[in-house]
N, CA, C and O of each residue as an XYZ file, in Angstrom:
156
protein
N     -75.614    -36.190     35.026
C     -74.937    -36.926     36.109
C     -73.547    -37.512     35.021
O     -73.805    -38.347     34.154
N     -72.949    -37.289     35.091
C     -71.495    -38.009     34.981
C     -71.024    -37.491     33.616
O     -70.431    -38.167     32.775
N     -71.316    -36.400     33.525
C     -70.918    -35.214     32.039
C     -69.424    -35.055     32.684
O     -69.220    -35.188     33.891
N     -68.829    -34.880     32.128
C     -66.962    -34.117     32.313
C     -67.278    -32.370     31.909
O     -67.675    -31.801     30.893
N     -66.978    -32.035     32.917
C     -67.092    -30.353     32.959
C     -65.157    -29.622     32.854
O     -64.693    -28.495     32.685
N     -64.573    -30.965     33.059
C     -62.788    -29.455     32.012
C     -61.969    -31.434     32.510
O     -62.191    -32.226     33.426
N     -61.247    -31.435     31.570
C     -59.873    -32.114     31.816
C     -58.776    -31.065     31.739
O     -58.672    -29.867     31.472
N     -57.818    -32.340     32.191
C     -56.245    -31.275     32.194
C     -55.394    -32.166     31.213
O     -55.745    -33.337     31.067
N     -54.165    -31.633     30.448
C     -53.375    -32.037     30.466
C     -52.051    -31.416     30.446
O     -51.878    -30.202     30.335
N     -50.848    -32.546     30.590
C     -49.928    -31.701     31.280
C     -48.935    -32.277     30.318
O     -48.930    -33.418     29.856
N     -48.088    -31.286     30.090
C     -46.801    -31.352     28.956
C     -45.763    -31.162     29.166
O     -45.700    -30.183     29.909
N     -44.548    -31.650     28.875
C     -43.193    -31.620     28.988
C     -43.150    -30.157     28.582
O     -43.670    -29.632     27.598
N     -42.381    -29.582     29.598
C     -41.774    -28.330     28.938
C     -40.368    -27.921     28.923
O     -39.865    -27.605     30.001
N     -39.585    -27.878     27.741
C     -38.081    -27.361     27.671
C     -37.810    -26.397     27.645
O     -38.146    -25.334     27.124
N     -36.733    -27.000     28.630
C     -35.788    -25.269     29.689
C     -35.302    -24.358     28.054
O     -34.714    -25.193     27.366
N     -35.362    -23.248     27.442
C     -34.241    -22.417     26.257
C     -33.617    -22.038     27.333
O     -33.829    -21.619     28.471
N     -32.293    -22.479     26.198
C     -31.164    -21.373     27.291
C     -30.226    -20.360     26.536
O     -29.603    -20.651     25.515
N     -30.199    -19.107     27.175
C     -30.211    -17.583     26.530
C     -28.510    -17.271     26.345
O     -27.845    -17.909     27.160
N     -28.069    -16.793     25.833
C     -26.574    -16.290     25.689
C     -26.765    -14.762     24.943
O     -27.015    -14.494     23.767
N     -26.483    -13.646     26.433
C     -26.545    -12.533     26.545
C     -25.374    -12.229     25.582
O     -24.443    -12.987     25.851
N     -25.111    -11.493     24.676
C     -24.160    -10.335     23.359
C     -24.657     -9.075     23.692
O     -25.762     -8.579     23.912
N     -23.304     -8.657     23.656
C     -23.126     -7.199     24.017
C     -23.559     -6.096     22.595
O     -23.596     -4.876     22.749
N     -23.878     -6.806     21.170
C     -24.222     -6.446     20.606
C     -24.415     -7.170     19.130
O     -23.413     -7.697     18.645
N     -25.853     -7.228     18.281
C     -25.675     -7.621     17.406
C     -25.073     -7.735     16.307
O     -24.828     -6.564     16.016
N     -24.480     -8.676     15.121
C     -23.939     -8.293     14.461
C     -25.012     -7.657     12.920
O     -26.229     -7.651     13.104
N     -24.569     -7.254     11.759
C     -25.396     -6.643     10.520
C     -25.970     -7.921      9.800
O     -25.287     -8.938      9.914
N     -27.011     -7.992      9.153
C     -27.062     -8.552      8.496
C     -27.938     -8.086      7.352
O     -28.488     -6.985      7.334
N     -28.111     -9.788      5.574
C     -29.112     -9.033      4.741
C     -30.565     -8.910      5.312
O     -31.424     -8.185      4.810
N     -30.771     -9.810      6.569
C     -32.481     -9.394      6.976
C     -32.741     -8.563      7.251
O     -33.903     -8.171      7.149
N     -31.639     -7.766      7.814
C     -32.568     -6.185      8.106
C     -31.673     -5.038      7.551
O     -31.287     -4.012      8.111
N     -31.409     -5.599      6.027
C     -31.587     -4.378      5.335
C     -33.134     -3.422      4.674
O     -33.206     -2.370      4.039
N     -34.185     -4.355      5.174
C     -35.750     -4.159      4.313
C     -36.438     -2.737      5.904
O     -37.436     -2.017      5.928
N     -35.629     -2.876      6.636
C     -36.059     -2.602      7.470
C     -37.323     -3.019      8.566
O     -37.895     -3.938      7.980
N     -38.093     -2.769      9.981
C     -38.545     -3.587     10.139
C     -40.207     -3.995      9.401
O     -40.880     -3.099      8.891
N     -40.498     -4.861      9.430
C     -41.724     -5.345      9.140
C     -41.648     -5.129      7.103
O     -42.538     -4.958      6.270
N     -40.638     -5.212      7.029
C     -40.599     -6.154      5.188
C     -40.609     -7.502      4.936
O     -39.952     -8.430      5.407
N     -41.290     -7.454      4.284
C     -41.255     -8.273      3.283
C     -39.899     -8.544      2.239
O     -39.512     -9.701      2.076
N     -39.217     -7.407      1.557
C     -38.325     -7.594      0.736
C     -38.774     -6.915     -0.720
O     -38.045     -6.324     -1.517
N     -40.148     -7.175     -0.810
C     -40.519     -6.752     -1.595
C     -40.268     -5.670     -2.287
O     -40.949     -5.398     -3.276
């Protein structure tokens, strides 16, 4: 008797601002392909 079965923790959630683009710019990171570590 008196044992805790569940606990509720509430945290503040920040809202993310989205920016819609027509196209993405090329970058050096994209040169290695998907999942590439660059090695």
